Steps between C-alpha positions, in 0.01 A plus 500: 500500500640846403569745773249781507655852484520674844491884473570760760326834444598823669290827499602839641365749246319718753408434868461123516798277569400168346643154409344190367588153384297338224524181301270286292280205591488167315255655250755780417276756687669773705507425875581756766710347774539824695404862457620742767404872491622746758305830490640840607162664577590600852825660380329726246162565666609817675609647163183415318690327219819299423828675578763341262798535730321338796368226273837419371650482847225266614562274195873477587415415859248231411595345169734233640249382758209499251690295244609250776139468621374439139760220458425348843122509448542339162645189651789515252871592535677799354707264297193361330409828333543501118470875440464834675242755363508858630287803415711736298238767434291698479487657847702712748857459396646494852260220589546304179870504552472310825326186374677518167850502667400224738370280218808559291735418790315188584502376135871566480579321831283206399613497138133506390329693217377853582172633355413874505121533522270785401262561795212563261566171331473344839149639537418403138598131561376472860171328406704219355571405864137378541348488153574333160569799275595489136632790293375738381279659760375847591648646815370787719785588739380724779739578787641778699728611237358361169168489314519342158311286256741265312478217264729226635619341180762263648766490768683835469264613223255775578298758317351785694149590408441775756654661807447772746610848392552613851424327830489126536174356636662370826647843548161661454355263768784577748482879443123502536531300821756756640258785408229323689724466802576123471852396610756368247450267320143610472400387154357158613298682768308703238299201405402443869398859549298490173283218639357751745435777245265616225684455168264751328558785745784666313530536126872461426681563169614213272810643316545399130189279541382569153835519324842353505414139420568286798755747658420605850520816713440540865669836600184700442293274707740527792498877476114498505512284820735748655265796428194322631677380813534854614128528542460159684327539837432144621618145484204418278633757248834314506320170434295650221808649334686172523197321347474750223865465426474114501208514258665747269807278477285200416320706222837614351648140504182352357502729196876493441515117537226462230718707270812303589320169430404623151858608429632161621254312276617699198851369535433164654496234226439212752183409685657591836268727686665509849494835686753513782475771772808536716672745732411616855164667397388164357429403859214753512185287529262743327730548205542120475119452503448771237761355258375147546145617402644693207681190371173305505350755259791465250579129533842556655647292779602716808813382682637639823793407706421397859465815712820427687684513170349822369739728697874495465643154577789276403295197375411705187862580447600138536222413256662711230831343599357157457368586149831654398699210643331251262618709206842561658437876491764601752657834568853621566598612851550861385127537418402852627212606714236664285276747679301532179455183297183477280374160390446636153826665403343644191211674670505878517585636843210688662541718804442297816506163333743257652610738785480400863448796734 
């Protein structure tokens, strides 16, 4: 029986220090043996956002312990590992450098292949950890730093159909939460507040709703929230504003997803009709429900990673490493950290797209 590949994934692109070991089962399906994520919420809470220097320092303090725990929890030995995959971008360069350098050093000491992973590709392939997924498929990537519709043609082959021209969706959630007085990271709390509110109380703008194809814009919506918040007088007003924001986001994503599906169908010569939603905001229950219902109307198959794999994690980095390992797509140890690294290298740069704030 052939030995199944054993891949170590390392992720330090922002404020999570993460390591994971994955392999394959007897049916050649990915199998997570360990997935350790250490959050820095308490470190950055008082600042209302991620402070790069503090994040990098925390990564340096934790990375060795987190990797050791991932190996121990996997039940395997360090010497069993076949390749090391580390996030090389996009992200905060001081944070990326920690995991990237650690992964390179480990690969060198073990004399094992090193694989530099695009963090966004990790999100794109994350559903492969729990779903059978063939190329091509349509991807909606919605996270704290990125909002994009992409046609995933193959491993390493992406065509961007639409992107945000300013704020990412996760950023809009976090900033709205901050305006409403919710502690960092407040984005996930918006959905909870919205359950107590009237979604029709406030009429909020939907920037580029009727133009721009499936491109997205959220800066104007955030500005409207800020203006309205100055006249808020009660907790109920806060709940109503959160509910109105949640509803507006759902309406924007509904329309833009329909446009993206039509664009995908134009260029998709296969019968594949899978629609993958990944990234931290993919954990939003109401957005999930809306997109599942949308897919029913257009005969598409909605696929989401498990909620614990929506946010930044190392299992998705190891997943890309596993795919690349099979094709011997290895990288040299001088591979640089890339704070900006689009999946579609040919796509035009738009202000705000691909930037983590």
